[in-house]
C-alpha positions, 0 to 999 in steps of 0.5 A: 780258572786262575785258582785251578792254575794256582793250585796246579803250580802249588801242587807241582812245587810240593811234588818237587820239594818232596822229591828233593827232600827224599834225595841224600844229595839235598841234605849233603848240600844243606850240610855244605852250606851250613858248614861254609856259613859257620866257617865264614862266620868264625874266620870273619870274627877272627880277622876283625879281632886281630885287625881292629882297624877293620872293625866298624866299632872302631869307627869313632876312634878313626878320624881320618876318612880313609881309616873310616872307609877301611873300618867299614870294610870289616862288615864285608869280610863274612859275605866275601868269604862265604861267596868264595867258598860257595863258588868252590863248592858249586864245582864240587857239588856238580861233580860229586853230587851231580846237582848244585841247585841248592848251593847255587841258590846259597851263592846267589843269596850271599851275593845279594847280602854282600850288595845289601851290606855295601848299600847299608855301610857305604851309601849315606844318601837315602835317595841313592840308597833307595835306588840301589836297594829297590832297583839295583838288587832286583837287577842283580837278582835277575842277572844271577838267575840268568833272566837279565839277558832275556829282559835286555833283549825285550827292552831293546826291541822296544825302540823308536827311530828319529832320523839316524838316531835310534832310541830304545827302552834299554838305552834309556834305562842303561843311561839312567842307571849307570848315569846315576851310579857314575855321578854318585861315585863321582860325588863320593870320590870328590867328598873323600878326596876333599876330606883327605886334602883338607887334612893335609896341614902341611899345605896352605889353605888356598893350595888345599882349595885349589887341589880340591877344585882340580880333583873335582874337575878331573873326577867329573870330567872322567864321569862325563866321558864315561857317560858319553861312552855309555850313551854310544857317542863317538868320542873321536868325532867329539875330540876333533870338534873339541880341539877346533873349539878349543883353539878358537877359545884359546885365542879369545881367552888367552889372558884369562888362561894365562891368569888362571895358570899363573894363579895355580903356580902362585898357590903351588910355589907359595910365593904369595899367601893370605896376609902377606904385605906386597909392594908392586913394581909401580909402588902400590902396596897392600895386604893380600886379602883374597886369592882367586884363580884369576886375580889377587886382591890387595887391601891398602891401609886407606881402605882401598882394594887393588885387584891385581891379575895373577900374571903380574906376579909371574912376569913382573918383580914385586916385594913380599915384605912378610912372606918368610918373616913377619919381623921388619926393620925401620928407622926414624930420623930427627935432628939436634943442635950442634952443641948437644951431648951426642953420647948422652943423647944416643943412650936416651933415645935407645931407652925411649925407643926400647920402651915401646911395647911393639919394638923388639928389646931386652936381653933375650933379643939379639944385639943386631935387632935391638934399637940403635941410634947413630949419626946420619950426617952433619946438616946446615942447621944441626946434626942429623940422627936416626934410630933403627928398630925391629918390630913385628909386622908393617909400620902402617895402619893400625900397627903404626909405630913410627909416629908414636916414636917421633912423639916419644923422642920429641918429649924425651929431647924436651925433658932433657934440654936438647934443642931441635934445630931450625934453619938459621941464616947469618947476614953480614954487612960488608960495607958499613959506609953507605948512604941513601940519597933521596930526591926531593918531591917535585 
Protein backbone atom coordinates (compact mmCIF):
# COMPACT_ATOMS: atom_id res chain seq x y z
CA UNK A 1 0.00 0.00 0.00
CA UNK A 2 2.73 2.44 0.99
CA UNK A 3 4.74 1.38 -2.05
CA UNK A 4 1.81 2.17 -4.33
CA UNK A 5 1.44 5.68 -2.81
CA UNK A 6 5.15 6.27 -3.24
CA UNK A 7 4.92 5.22 -6.88
CA UNK A 8 1.98 7.55 -7.39
CA UNK A 9 3.88 10.47 -5.89
CA UNK A 10 6.90 9.65 -8.01
CA UNK A 11 4.79 9.44 -11.15
CA UNK A 12 3.17 12.76 -10.33
CA UNK A 13 6.58 14.38 -9.90
CA UNK A 14 7.70 13.00 -13.26
CA UNK A 15 4.57 14.33 -14.95
CA UNK A 16 5.04 17.77 -13.40
CA UNK A 17 8.71 17.80 -14.36
CA UNK A 18 7.99 16.75 -17.96
CA UNK A 19 5.35 19.46 -18.26
CA UNK A 20 7.75 22.05 -16.85
CA UNK A 21 10.53 20.96 -19.20
CA UNK A 22 8.28 21.44 -22.20
CA UNK A 23 7.53 25.04 -21.25
CA UNK A 24 9.67 27.84 -22.62
CA UNK A 25 9.15 29.84 -19.42
CA UNK A 26 11.11 27.22 -17.47
CA UNK A 27 14.19 27.60 -19.67
CA UNK A 28 13.82 31.39 -19.51
CA UNK A 29 13.91 31.23 -15.70
CA UNK A 30 16.94 28.92 -15.81
CA UNK A 31 18.70 31.41 -18.08
CA UNK A 32 17.83 34.29 -15.74
CA UNK A 33 19.15 32.36 -12.74
CA UNK A 34 22.42 31.41 -14.45
CA UNK A 35 22.94 34.98 -15.66
CA UNK A 36 22.29 36.38 -12.21
CA UNK A 37 24.73 33.96 -10.59
CA UNK A 38 27.39 34.78 -13.20
CA UNK A 39 26.97 38.54 -12.79
CA UNK A 40 26.96 38.24 -8.98
CA UNK A 41 30.15 36.15 -9.09
CA UNK A 42 31.98 38.66 -11.33
CA UNK A 43 30.82 41.68 -9.32
CA UNK A 44 31.81 40.06 -6.02
CA UNK A 45 35.33 39.29 -7.31
CA UNK A 46 35.79 42.82 -8.61
CA UNK A 47 34.61 44.37 -5.35
CA UNK A 48 37.03 42.20 -3.33
CA UNK A 49 39.82 43.00 -5.77
CA UNK A 50 39.40 46.78 -5.49
CA UNK A 51 38.72 46.69 -1.72
CA UNK A 52 41.38 44.34 -0.26
CA UNK A 53 40.17 44.87 3.31
CA UNK A 54 37.00 42.93 2.34
CA UNK A 55 39.04 39.91 1.22
CA UNK A 56 39.21 37.16 3.86
CA UNK A 57 42.68 36.18 2.63
CA UNK A 58 44.00 39.43 4.19
CA UNK A 59 42.72 38.39 7.59
CA UNK A 60 46.17 37.43 8.90
CA UNK A 61 47.44 40.90 8.05
CA UNK A 62 44.66 42.72 9.93
CA UNK A 63 45.36 42.41 13.61
CA UNK A 64 42.58 44.68 14.79
CA UNK A 65 39.35 42.79 15.60
CA UNK A 66 37.26 45.28 13.63
CA UNK A 67 39.47 44.78 10.57
CA UNK A 68 39.13 40.99 10.91
CA UNK A 69 35.35 41.35 11.11
CA UNK A 70 35.26 43.57 8.01
CA UNK A 71 37.50 41.18 6.07
CA UNK A 72 35.04 38.33 6.71
CA UNK A 73 32.23 40.39 5.20
CA UNK A 74 33.82 39.81 1.79
CA UNK A 75 32.45 36.24 1.70
CA UNK A 76 28.90 37.63 1.94
CA UNK A 77 29.13 39.86 -1.13
CA UNK A 78 28.27 37.12 -3.65
CA UNK A 79 25.09 35.80 -1.94
CA UNK A 80 23.92 39.33 -1.12
CA UNK A 81 24.20 40.47 -4.74
CA UNK A 82 22.51 37.27 -5.93
CA UNK A 83 19.63 37.70 -3.44
CA UNK A 84 19.09 41.32 -4.48
CA UNK A 85 19.02 40.51 -8.20
CA UNK A 86 16.86 37.40 -7.73
CA UNK A 87 14.35 39.37 -5.67
CA UNK A 88 13.99 41.82 -8.55
CA UNK A 89 13.78 38.92 -11.02
CA UNK A 90 10.88 37.35 -9.10
CA UNK A 91 8.72 40.39 -9.86
CA UNK A 92 9.88 40.47 -13.49
CA UNK A 93 9.25 36.74 -14.01
CA UNK A 94 5.80 36.91 -12.47
CA UNK A 95 4.76 39.77 -14.73
CA UNK A 96 6.57 38.74 -17.92
CA UNK A 97 6.41 34.93 -17.77
CA UNK A 98 3.33 34.41 -15.57
CA UNK A 99 5.37 32.10 -13.33
CA UNK A 100 8.25 32.55 -10.95
CA UNK A 101 8.52 29.26 -9.04
CA UNK A 102 12.02 28.45 -10.31
CA UNK A 103 13.40 31.93 -9.61
CA UNK A 104 11.68 31.83 -6.21
CA UNK A 105 13.42 28.52 -5.51
CA UNK A 106 16.78 30.01 -6.50
CA UNK A 107 16.10 32.96 -4.17
CA UNK A 108 15.39 30.56 -1.30
CA UNK A 109 18.62 28.67 -1.97
CA UNK A 110 20.61 31.93 -2.07
CA UNK A 111 19.22 33.01 1.31
CA UNK A 112 20.17 29.62 2.77
CA UNK A 113 23.68 29.99 1.31
CA UNK A 114 23.98 33.43 2.92
CA UNK A 115 22.87 32.04 6.29
CA UNK A 116 25.34 29.17 5.98
CA UNK A 117 28.18 31.60 5.16
CA UNK A 118 27.38 33.66 8.25
CA UNK A 119 27.49 30.53 10.42
CA UNK A 120 30.77 29.37 8.86
CA UNK A 121 32.66 32.67 9.05
CA UNK A 122 31.29 34.40 12.13
CA UNK A 123 30.50 31.63 14.64
CA UNK A 124 33.64 30.05 16.04
CA UNK A 125 31.96 28.00 18.79
CA UNK A 126 31.22 24.55 17.36
CA UNK A 127 28.20 23.95 19.62
CA UNK A 128 26.53 27.25 18.72
CA UNK A 129 27.37 26.75 15.05
CA UNK A 130 25.76 23.30 15.16
CA UNK A 131 22.59 24.70 16.74
CA UNK A 132 22.29 27.38 14.05
CA UNK A 133 23.10 24.92 11.28
CA UNK A 134 20.77 22.08 12.29
CA UNK A 135 18.00 24.14 13.88
CA UNK A 136 18.22 27.64 12.43
CA UNK A 137 18.53 26.62 8.77
CA UNK A 138 15.50 24.27 8.80
CA UNK A 139 13.42 27.00 10.48
CA UNK A 140 14.55 29.52 7.89
CA UNK A 141 13.74 27.05 5.12
CA UNK A 142 10.23 26.49 6.49
CA UNK A 143 9.73 30.25 6.76
CA UNK A 144 10.77 30.80 3.16
CA UNK A 145 8.36 28.10 2.02
CA UNK A 146 5.55 29.69 4.04
CA UNK A 147 5.05 26.61 6.22
CA UNK A 148 6.45 28.09 9.45
CA UNK A 149 3.25 29.99 10.30
CA UNK A 150 1.21 26.77 10.24
CA UNK A 151 3.82 25.02 12.35
CA UNK A 152 3.68 27.84 14.93
CA UNK A 153 -0.11 27.49 15.17
CA UNK A 154 0.27 23.77 15.84
CA UNK A 155 2.88 24.37 18.56
CA UNK A 156 0.74 27.07 20.18
CA UNK A 157 -2.15 24.65 20.41
CA UNK A 158 0.03 22.33 22.50
CA UNK A 159 -0.10 24.07 25.87
CA UNK A 160 -0.79 23.59 29.56
CA UNK A 161 -2.19 26.06 32.11
CA UNK A 162 -0.80 26.52 35.63
CA UNK A 163 -3.03 29.01 37.41
CA UNK A 164 -2.95 32.22 35.36
CA UNK A 165 0.17 31.13 33.50
CA UNK A 166 -0.17 29.36 30.16
CA UNK A 167 2.86 27.49 28.86
CA UNK A 168 2.90 26.41 25.22
CA UNK A 169 5.35 24.35 23.23
CA UNK A 170 5.88 27.34 20.94
CA UNK A 171 6.69 29.60 23.93
CA UNK A 172 9.29 27.14 25.22
CA UNK A 173 10.83 26.74 21.78
CA UNK A 174 10.84 30.50 21.20
CA UNK A 175 12.57 31.24 24.53
CA UNK A 176 15.11 28.46 23.93
CA UNK A 177 15.97 29.56 20.39
CA UNK A 178 15.99 33.31 20.89
CA UNK A 179 17.61 32.99 24.35
CA UNK A 180 20.48 31.02 22.82
CA UNK A 181 20.75 33.56 20.00
CA UNK A 182 20.73 36.55 22.36
CA UNK A 183 23.34 35.14 24.73
CA UNK A 184 25.55 34.19 21.80
CA UNK A 185 25.27 37.70 20.39
CA UNK A 186 26.04 39.06 23.87
CA UNK A 187 29.17 36.91 24.21
CA UNK A 188 30.41 37.81 20.74
CA UNK A 189 29.75 41.52 21.32
CA UNK A 190 31.45 41.38 24.71
CA UNK A 191 34.52 39.61 23.29
CA UNK A 192 34.80 42.03 20.37
CA UNK A 193 34.35 45.02 22.71
CA UNK A 194 37.02 43.70 25.10
CA UNK A 195 39.48 43.22 22.23
CA UNK A 196 38.88 46.75 20.96
CA UNK A 197 39.19 48.27 24.45
CA UNK A 198 42.35 46.27 25.27
CA UNK A 199 44.06 47.76 22.21
CA UNK A 200 43.51 51.33 23.37
CA UNK A 201 47.05 51.93 24.63
CA UNK A 202 46.21 55.52 25.52
CA UNK A 203 44.15 54.21 28.44
CA UNK A 204 45.70 52.75 31.57
CA UNK A 205 45.32 49.05 32.32
CA UNK A 206 42.78 49.47 35.11
CA UNK A 207 40.78 51.98 33.06
CA UNK A 208 40.57 49.47 30.21
CA UNK A 209 39.45 46.76 32.63
CA UNK A 210 36.74 48.97 34.09
CA UNK A 211 35.51 49.98 30.63
CA UNK A 212 35.41 46.33 29.56
CA UNK A 213 33.53 45.33 32.71
CA UNK A 214 30.98 48.14 32.28
CA UNK A 215 30.50 47.09 28.65
CA UNK A 216 29.92 43.48 29.70
CA UNK A 217 27.37 44.50 32.34
CA UNK A 218 25.53 46.74 29.85
CA UNK A 219 25.41 44.08 27.12
CA UNK A 220 24.05 41.32 29.33
CA UNK A 221 21.59 43.68 31.02
CA UNK A 222 20.16 44.51 27.59
CA UNK A 223 20.13 40.78 26.70
CA UNK A 224 18.28 40.04 29.96
CA UNK A 225 15.63 42.70 29.24
CA UNK A 226 15.12 41.41 25.69
CA UNK A 227 14.77 37.86 26.98
CA UNK A 228 12.14 38.98 29.50
CA UNK A 229 10.27 40.68 26.65
CA UNK A 230 10.39 37.46 24.60
CA UNK A 231 9.06 35.51 27.60
CA UNK A 232 6.10 37.92 27.75
CA UNK A 233 6.87 39.35 31.18
CA UNK A 234 5.48 42.85 31.78
CA UNK A 235 8.51 45.10 32.24
CA UNK A 236 6.41 47.92 33.72
CA UNK A 237 5.53 45.90 36.80
CA UNK A 238 9.12 44.72 37.01
CA UNK A 239 10.35 48.32 36.88
CA UNK A 240 8.09 49.31 39.80
CA UNK A 241 9.21 46.33 41.86
CA UNK A 242 12.87 46.94 40.97
CA UNK A 243 12.58 50.60 41.98
CA UNK A 244 11.22 49.71 45.40
CA UNK A 245 13.91 47.10 45.96
CA UNK A 246 16.57 49.50 44.67
CA UNK A 247 15.61 52.16 47.22
CA UNK A 248 15.90 49.65 50.07
CA UNK A 249 19.21 48.30 48.83
CA UNK A 250 20.47 51.84 48.27
CA UNK A 251 20.08 52.78 51.91
CA UNK A 252 21.64 49.55 53.11
CA UNK A 253 24.56 49.59 50.67
CA UNK A 254 25.22 53.32 50.57
CA UNK A 255 28.89 52.99 51.56
CA UNK A 256 29.52 50.21 49.03
CA UNK A 257 27.84 52.23 46.27
CA UNK A 258 29.89 55.30 47.22
CA UNK A 259 33.14 53.32 47.08
CA UNK A 260 32.10 51.72 43.78
CA UNK A 261 31.39 55.08 42.12
CA UNK A 262 34.56 56.56 43.66
CA UNK A 263 36.55 53.68 42.16
CA UNK A 264 35.18 54.46 38.71
CA UNK A 265 36.03 58.16 39.13
CA UNK A 266 39.57 57.36 40.29
CA UNK A 267 40.22 55.08 37.33
CA UNK A 268 38.78 57.49 34.81
CA UNK A 269 40.53 60.66 36.02
CA UNK A 270 43.81 58.74 36.60
CA UNK A 271 44.53 60.38 39.93
CA UNK A 272 45.81 57.06 41.30
CA UNK A 273 47.58 54.38 39.27
CA UNK A 274 49.36 51.12 39.94
CA UNK A 275 52.88 51.74 41.25
CA UNK A 276 52.16 55.23 42.62
CA UNK A 277 53.58 56.09 46.05
CA UNK A 278 50.75 57.52 48.14
CA UNK A 279 50.84 59.42 51.42
CA UNK A 280 47.48 59.54 53.16
CA UNK A 281 46.17 62.40 55.25
CA UNK A 282 46.91 60.49 58.48
CA UNK A 283 50.58 60.04 57.50
CA UNK A 284 50.48 56.44 56.34
CA UNK A 285 52.35 55.74 53.11
CA UNK A 286 52.59 52.90 50.63
CA UNK A 287 52.80 51.86 46.99
CA UNK A 288 49.58 51.14 45.11
CA UNK A 289 49.54 47.41 44.37
CA UNK A 290 45.88 46.79 43.60
CA UNK A 291 42.93 48.85 42.43
CA UNK A 292 39.46 47.35 42.75
CA UNK A 293 35.97 48.75 42.48
CA UNK A 294 35.65 48.94 46.28
CA UNK A 295 39.10 49.71 47.67
CA UNK A 296 42.74 50.46 46.90
CA UNK A 297 45.56 48.40 48.44
CA UNK A 298 48.78 50.15 49.48
CA UNK A 299 51.87 48.08 50.26
CA UNK A 300 54.23 49.55 52.83
CA UNK A 301 57.98 48.99 52.80
CA UNK A 302 57.76 46.81 55.90
CA UNK A 303 55.48 44.32 54.12
CA UNK A 304 52.08 45.46 55.35
CA UNK A 305 49.03 46.02 53.17
CA UNK A 306 46.82 49.04 53.81
CA UNK A 307 43.32 48.61 52.35
CA UNK A 308 41.89 52.08 51.77
CA UNK A 309 38.22 52.61 50.74
CA UNK A 310 38.06 54.42 47.42
CA UNK A 311 35.87 57.12 48.93
CA UNK A 312 38.84 58.45 50.92
CA UNK A 313 40.63 59.41 47.70
CA UNK A 314 37.64 61.54 46.72
CA UNK A 315 36.68 63.29 49.97
CA UNK A 316 40.10 63.53 51.69
CA UNK A 317 43.47 65.01 50.78
CA UNK A 318 46.33 62.71 49.84
CA UNK A 319 49.79 63.15 48.33
CA UNK A 320 50.79 61.23 45.21
CA UNK A 321 54.58 61.35 45.16
CA UNK A 322 55.19 59.62 41.85
CA UNK A 323 52.06 60.14 39.73
CA UNK A 324 53.29 62.76 37.25
CA UNK A 325 57.05 62.44 37.74
CA UNK A 326 59.03 59.63 39.35
CA UNK A 327 61.91 62.00 40.14
CA UNK A 328 62.05 63.26 43.74
CA UNK A 329 64.25 65.67 45.72
CA UNK A 330 65.66 64.66 49.11
CA UNK A 331 68.13 66.09 51.62
CA UNK A 332 70.62 64.67 54.08
CA UNK A 333 71.60 66.67 57.22
CA UNK A 334 74.93 66.57 59.03
CA UNK A 335 77.16 68.85 61.20
CA UNK A 336 80.84 69.85 61.24
CA UNK A 337 83.04 71.72 63.70
CA UNK A 338 83.20 75.52 63.62
CA UNK A 339 86.89 75.59 62.65
CA UNK A 340 86.22 73.57 59.45
CA UNK A 341 86.98 74.92 55.98
CA UNK A 342 83.36 75.11 54.80
CA UNK A 343 84.09 76.03 51.16
CA UNK A 344 86.35 73.00 50.77
CA UNK A 345 83.84 70.83 52.60
CA UNK A 346 81.00 71.84 50.28
CA UNK A 347 82.87 70.71 47.15
CA UNK A 348 83.91 67.42 48.75
CA UNK A 349 80.36 66.58 49.80
CA UNK A 350 78.97 67.47 46.35
CA UNK A 351 81.45 65.11 44.68
CA UNK A 352 80.71 62.32 47.13
CA UNK A 353 76.96 62.57 46.70
CA UNK A 354 77.25 62.85 42.91
CA UNK A 355 79.25 59.60 42.83
CA UNK A 356 76.23 57.58 43.99
CA UNK A 357 74.77 55.72 40.98
CA UNK A 358 71.14 56.59 41.79
CA UNK A 359 71.72 60.33 42.26
CA UNK A 360 71.19 62.60 39.25
CA UNK A 361 74.51 64.25 38.33
CA UNK A 362 76.62 65.21 35.35
CA UNK A 363 76.70 67.93 32.75
CA UNK A 364 73.55 66.67 31.05
CA UNK A 365 71.54 67.18 34.25
CA UNK A 366 70.02 70.64 34.83
CA UNK A 367 71.90 72.74 37.38
CA UNK A 368 68.96 72.84 39.79
CA UNK A 369 68.81 69.03 39.89
CA UNK A 370 72.50 68.45 40.64
CA UNK A 371 73.66 67.78 44.23
CA UNK A 372 73.90 70.99 46.26
CA UNK A 373 75.47 71.41 49.72
CA UNK A 374 74.61 74.45 51.89
CA UNK A 375 74.70 75.74 55.45
CA UNK A 376 71.44 75.20 57.29
CA UNK A 377 72.09 76.93 60.61
CA UNK A 378 74.63 77.54 63.38
CA UNK A 379 74.17 75.05 66.15
CA UNK A 380 75.34 74.96 69.76
CA UNK A 381 78.18 72.54 69.00
CA UNK A 382 78.88 73.04 65.28
CA UNK A 383 77.68 74.20 61.87
CA UNK A 384 74.57 72.41 60.68
CA UNK A 385 74.87 71.46 56.97
CA UNK A 386 72.63 69.74 54.47
CA UNK A 387 72.98 68.35 50.95
CA UNK A 388 70.07 68.18 48.48
CA UNK A 389 69.91 65.70 45.63
CA UNK A 390 67.47 64.33 43.06
CA UNK A 391 66.86 60.64 42.37
CA UNK A 392 64.44 58.31 40.61
CA UNK A 393 61.74 56.88 42.86
CA UNK A 394 61.24 56.90 46.61
CA UNK A 395 64.13 56.96 49.10
CA UNK A 396 62.94 53.97 51.06
CA UNK A 397 62.80 50.19 50.98
CA UNK A 398 65.02 48.61 48.34
CA UNK A 399 65.61 52.05 46.87
CA UNK A 400 67.05 53.53 50.07
CA UNK A 401 69.74 56.10 49.23
CA UNK A 402 69.83 58.41 52.26
CA UNK A 403 71.54 55.79 54.47
CA UNK A 404 74.22 55.14 51.85
CA UNK A 405 74.93 58.85 51.48
CA UNK A 406 75.29 59.36 55.23
CA UNK A 407 77.91 56.61 55.34
CA UNK A 408 79.73 58.03 52.30
CA UNK A 409 79.73 61.56 53.82
CA UNK A 410 81.04 60.24 57.13
CA UNK A 411 83.91 58.41 55.42
CA UNK A 412 84.73 61.48 53.30
CA UNK A 413 84.81 63.74 56.39
CA UNK A 414 87.09 61.36 58.24
CA UNK A 415 89.46 60.98 55.25
CA UNK A 416 89.80 64.75 54.84
CA UNK A 417 90.25 65.53 58.56
CA UNK A 418 86.88 67.16 59.20
CA UNK A 419 85.48 66.74 62.68
CA UNK A 420 81.91 65.92 63.48
CA UNK A 421 81.03 67.92 66.63
CA UNK A 422 79.41 66.53 69.69
CA UNK A 423 77.74 68.44 72.52
CA UNK A 424 80.30 70.19 74.79
CA UNK A 425 79.71 72.07 78.05
CA UNK A 426 82.04 74.63 79.65
CA UNK A 427 81.95 74.82 83.47
CA UNK A 428 83.19 78.03 85.13
CA UNK A 429 83.94 78.35 88.86
CA UNK A 430 82.98 81.89 89.90
CA UNK A 431 84.12 81.79 93.56
CA UNK A 432 87.51 80.20 94.04
CA UNK A 433 87.73 80.93 97.86
CA UNK A 434 85.48 78.49 99.44
CA UNK A 435 85.97 75.75 101.97
CA UNK A 436 84.03 72.75 102.98
CA UNK A 437 83.52 72.27 106.67
CA UNK A 438 82.91 68.86 107.96
CA UNK A 439 81.55 67.99 111.36
CA UNK A 440 83.42 65.46 113.46
CA UNK A 441 81.83 62.12 113.93
CA UNK A 442 80.00 61.92 117.19
